[in-house]
C-alpha positions in Angstrom: 115.2 -46.6 -26.0 111.8 -47.1 -24.7 113.4 -48.9 -21.7 115.7 -46.2 -20.9 112.9 -43.8 -21.0 110.5 -45.5 -19.2 113.7 -45.8 -16.2 114.4 -42.4 -16.6 110.8 -41.8 -15.9 110.5 -43.7 -13.3 113.3 -42.7 -11.1 112.3 -39.0 -12.0 108.7 -40.3 -10.5 110.1 -41.8 -7.4 112.8 -38.9 -6.5 109.6 -36.7 -7.0 107.6 -38.4 -4.5 110.8 -38.6 -2.3 111.6 -35.2 -1.8 107.5 -34.4 -1.5 107.4 -37.2 1.4 111.1 -35.6 3.4 109.3 -32.3 3.1 106.1 -33.4 4.3 108.2 -35.1 7.3 109.3 -31.6 8.7 105.7 -30.7 9.3 104.0 -34.1 10.4 104.5 -37.0 11.8 104.6 -40.0 9.4 101.7 -41.5 10.5 99.8 -38.3 9.6 101.0 -38.1 5.9 98.7 -39.1 3.3 99.4 -40.6 -0.2 97.2 -37.0 -1.2 99.5 -34.6 0.0 102.3 -36.5 -1.0 100.8 -36.9 -4.8 99.7 -32.7 -4.6 103.0 -32.0 -3.1 105.4 -33.6 -6.2 102.8 -32.5 -8.9 102.0 -36.5 -9.9 99.0 -38.7 -9.6 98.0 -41.3 -7.1 98.0 -43.8 -10.3 102.0 -43.0 -10.3 102.2 -43.3 -6.5 100.6 -46.8 -6.5 102.6 -47.6 -9.7 106.0 -47.8 -7.1 105.0 -47.9 -3.5 102.1 -49.7 -1.9 101.9 -47.3 1.4 103.8 -44.9 2.7 105.9 -46.8 4.9 107.1 -48.0 1.3 108.6 -44.9 0.7 110.4 -44.9 3.8 111.2 -48.7 3.6 113.5 -47.8 0.3 115.1 -44.8 1.5 116.6 -46.6 4.2 117.4 -49.5 2.0 119.1 -47.2 -0.5 121.2 -45.2 2.2 122.0 -49.1 4.0 122.8 -50.3 0.8 125.2 -47.3 -0.8 127.0 -47.7 3.1 127.5 -51.6 2.7 129.0 -50.7 -0.9 131.2 -48.1 0.6 132.2 -50.2 2.9 132.9 -53.5 0.9 135.1 -51.2 -1.1 137.1 -49.8 1.5 137.0 -52.6 4.6 140.6 -53.3 3.7 141.6 -49.9 4.5 139.5 -48.8 7.0 141.4 -49.9 10.1 144.5 -48.3 8.9 142.7 -45.1 7.1 138.9 -44.3 7.6 139.0 -41.1 6.5 138.6 -42.2 2.6 135.5 -43.7 3.7 134.1 -41.2 5.7 134.5 -39.1 3.2 132.9 -41.0 0.6 129.9 -41.0 3.0 130.2 -37.3 3.6 129.8 -36.8 -0.8 127.2 -39.0 -0.6 124.9 -37.0 1.6 125.8 -34.0 0.1 125.0 -34.5 -3.1 121.2 -34.3 -1.9 121.9 -32.5 1.2 118.4 -31.2 1.9 116.8 -33.7 1.6 119.0 -35.4 4.0 118.5 -32.7 6.1 114.7 -32.9 6.2 115.0 -36.6 6.6 117.1 -36.7 9.3 115.7 -33.7 11.2 112.3 -35.0 11.2 110.8 -37.1 13.6 111.7 -40.6 11.9 114.9 -39.2 11.4 116.3 -40.7 15.0 114.7 -44.1 14.1 116.3 -44.2 10.8 119.9 -43.1 12.3 119.4 -45.8 15.0 118.8 -48.4 12.4 121.7 -46.7 10.3 124.4 -46.9 13.1 123.3 -50.9 14.0 123.4 -52.0 10.2 126.8 -49.9 10.4 128.1 -51.6 13.3 126.8 -55.6 12.1 128.7 -54.8 8.9 131.9 -53.5 10.7 131.5 -57.0 13.1 130.8 -59.0 10.2 133.0 -58.0 8.0 136.4 -56.6 9.7 138.5 -59.8 10.7 138.3 -59.0 14.3 139.4 -62.8 15.1 142.8 -61.1 14.2 142.6 -58.6 16.8 143.7 -58.6 20.2 141.4 -57.3 22.0 138.5 -58.0 20.3 136.3 -56.7 23.2 137.5 -53.4 23.4 137.6 -53.2 19.2 133.8 -54.0 18.9 133.4 -51.3 21.8 135.7 -48.8 20.1 133.6 -49.3 16.5 130.1 -48.7 18.5 131.4 -45.8 20.3 132.4 -44.2 17.1 129.6 -44.9 15.2 127.3 -43.5 17.7 129.5 -40.5 17.9 129.7 -39.5 14.1 126.4 -40.3 13.3 125.8 -38.1 16.0 128.1 -35.4 14.8 126.3 -35.8 11.2 122.8 -35.3 12.9 124.1 -32.0 14.7 125.1 -30.9 11.4 122.0 -30.8 9.8 120.1 -29.7 12.5 122.8 -26.6 12.6 124.1 -27.2 16.2 127.8 -27.7 15.0 128.8 -24.6 12.8 131.1 -27.3 10.5 130.9 -28.3 6.8 130.4 -32.4 6.0 133.7 -32.0 4.3 135.4 -30.4 7.8 134.0 -32.6 9.9 134.8 -35.9 8.2 138.6 -34.8 8.1 138.5 -34.2 11.8 136.7 -37.3 12.6 138.8 -39.6 10.3 142.1 -38.1 12.6 140.0 -39.0 16.2 138.9 -42.5 14.6 142.5 -43.3 12.9 143.9 -42.0 16.6 141.5 -44.6 18.8 141.9 -47.6 16.3 145.7 -46.7 15.9 146.7 -49.6 18.7 144.5 -51.9 17.0 146.1 -51.1 13.5 149.6 -52.1 14.7 148.2 -55.4 16.5 146.8 -56.5 13.1 150.0 -55.3 11.2 152.0 -57.7 14.0 150.9 -60.6 12.9 
């Protein structure tokens, strides 16, 4: 029971630190944020911060790792059906972002958001290249180009939603993008089914 309470306490503390960090990113560049500001805004003390992180960069790196781990987990669950129907996978990503919408909005809209999104796009493209049996696909180069095209486009659309440039919900965007992606990769789906 004590371990469980310690886990909950650590989870809560880290969440408070990450939320304070994301709020500060709205006002400052990463290099300008101090541990003092994070602990003051989170209501925690310096000891609690340093019990979880060595420095501020560690906070950002943990956030990036959590998001990439989640995307990898979702991709693994859908990789067999992603070409046939990308919408369920995309819906899971939208649900994941929606659960902590304000946090991700602050992170994506901050200056570090562009770098964060670029890392996610490269991670996703690399994962698709590694996991999808592209050797079975006729027109492999074209398929990989389309994967990169849709990854960049979809990520940009999410950014536009978070920045308020696109007046649509994440769910609606996901449904529309799923349809568009399915049309664009349909020829590859047909070719892999023929083999």
